C-alpha positions as CSV (number, residue, x, y, z in Angstrom):
1,M,107.2,92.3,83.8
2,G,104.5,94.1,85.3
3,I,103.3,98.1,85.1
4,T,105.1,100.2,87.6
5,K,103.0,102.9,88.2
6,K,104.8,106.4,89.3
7,I,103.6,108.0,92.3
8,S,103.8,111.9,92.3
9,W,105.1,113.6,95.4
10,Q,101.0,115.2,95.0
11,S,99.6,112.1,95.3
12,L,101.3,111.0,98.9
13,P,98.9,112.7,101.5
14,R,96.0,111.3,99.6
15,I,97.5,107.8,99.8
16,R,98.9,108.3,103.1
17,S,95.4,109.2,104.5
18,A,93.4,106.5,102.7
19,L,96.1,104.0,104.7
20,G,95.9,105.6,108.0
21,L,99.2,107.0,108.0
22,D,98.5,110.1,109.2
23,V,96.4,109.4,112.1
24,P,98.7,111.3,115.1
25,K,99.9,109.2,117.8
26,G,96.9,109.2,120.8
27,H,94.2,109.6,117.9
28,F,91.8,107.5,115.7
29,A,89.7,107.8,112.5
30,V,85.9,108.0,112.4
31,Y,84.1,109.1,109.2
32,V,80.4,110.7,110.4
33,G,77.2,111.2,108.4
34,E,76.0,110.3,105.1
35,T,78.7,111.6,103.1
36,Q,81.6,110.0,105.6
37,K,83.1,112.6,106.1
38,R,86.5,111.6,108.1
39,F,87.7,113.6,111.6
40,L,90.7,112.7,113.8
41,V,89.3,112.1,117.5
42,P,91.8,112.0,120.4
43,V,91.7,108.7,122.3
44,S,90.6,110.5,125.7
45,F,87.6,110.9,124.2
46,L,86.8,107.1,124.5
47,K,85.9,107.5,128.3
48,N,83.5,110.0,128.1
49,A,80.2,108.1,128.1
50,S,78.1,110.2,125.7
51,F,80.8,109.2,123.0
52,Q,80.8,105.4,124.0
53,R,77.2,105.6,123.2
54,L,77.7,107.0,120.0
55,L,79.6,104.2,119.3
56,S,77.2,101.7,120.6
57,K,74.8,103.1,118.6
58,A,77.2,102.6,115.2
59,E,78.2,99.1,116.4
60,E,74.3,98.6,116.8
61,E,73.8,100.0,113.4
62,F,77.0,98.9,111.4
63,G,78.6,96.6,113.3
64,F,82.4,96.5,113.9
65,D,83.6,94.2,111.4
66,H,83.1,96.5,108.6
67,R,84.0,95.4,105.0
68,M,85.9,98.5,104.3
69,G,87.9,98.4,107.9
70,I,87.1,102.2,109.3
71,L,84.4,103.2,111.9
72,L,81.5,104.6,110.7
73,I,79.7,107.0,113.3
74,P,75.7,106.9,112.4
75,C,75.3,110.6,113.4
76,A,74.7,114.2,111.6
77,E,78.2,116.0,111.2
78,D,76.7,119.1,112.9
79,D,75.5,117.1,116.1
80,F,79.1,115.3,116.1
81,I,81.0,118.7,115.5
82,A,79.3,119.9,118.6
83,L,80.0,116.9,120.6
84,V,83.5,117.0,120.0
85,S,83.6,120.7,120.9
86,Q,81.9,120.2,124.3
87,L,84.4,117.4,124.8
88,R,87.5,119.4,124.0
89,R,86.3,122.0,126.1
90,R,86.1,119.8,129.2
91,L,89.8,118.2,128.5
């Protein structure tokens, strides 16, 4: 007989986040900077040339076949936040 671990209601948000189940429709998760802080980004940003350059940089540095299945963005958090803020103002 296997050991069954009881999952508490308090742990569900962390589990949903780890599995990517908390990403709203029309968004995707990226991990930014040395601390790999998680951000949810609207899919519409994929059309923007500045964001596309950032993704190209990520592909050059990490590739898109990452062992953990996450999209890492090689950029300082402050720079990423500034870019996202600028893009949100344009929406």
